[in-house]
N, C-alpha and C positions, 0 to 999 in steps of 0.2 A: 617521471613520477606518474604512477597510474591514478586515474581519477576514481574517487569513490562513487559508484553508481547506485548504491543502496539508498532508497528513499528515506529521508528522515521525517520526523513528525513536523518539524518546522517548515518543511517543503510541501506538506500535504495540500494546502490551499492552492498552490501553483499547479497541481496536477488534477484538480477536479475536472471531470469531463474528458480527461485524456487517458490514453492507454498506458498502463504500467505493467511490468512483468511480475506476476505472482509466482515466485520461485517455490513457494510451499505447494502449490498445485500445478506448477510447471505449465502455465498458460498466460496469455495476455488477457487483461481485464481492464474495464474502464472504471475508474474511481468515481463513485457517485455521491459520496458524502462522508462526513466525519463528525465526531463529537467527543468532548472530553467531560467526563463526569467526576467531580471531586470525590475522592475516596474510592472510586471504582475503576478508573483508568481511561485509556484512550481507545476509541472505537472507529472503525471504518466500514463502509459498505460499497458494494459494486453494482453496476447496472444489471447484472445477471441474477441478483438476489434482493430480497426485501430485508434480510437479516443484517445486523451489525456484528462485527467480529473484533476481537481484541487486537489492536495494532501490534502489540508486542509479540504476538504469536505468529506473525506473518513476516516473510522476507520479501520485500517489495523493491523492485529495481526500475531504473529509468530505461534500461536496455536489457535484453535477454541475457541471462547468466548461464553459460554452459557448464562450468565447473563449480559454480556457487561457492 
């Protein structure tokens, strides 16, 4: 059985400060922070930016995904 390597919201805190694969932009990034705003959604940020992005719009993986 193949392991699901896509990062879930429940695992976010475990990966703070660690590299994760951003399939959306096809590069490794270090997760820098996250926040959840009631009625607005879940947001993440990376060490290479000051902006927060909607978690739901990103495909984040624990390992690089070739075929996604």
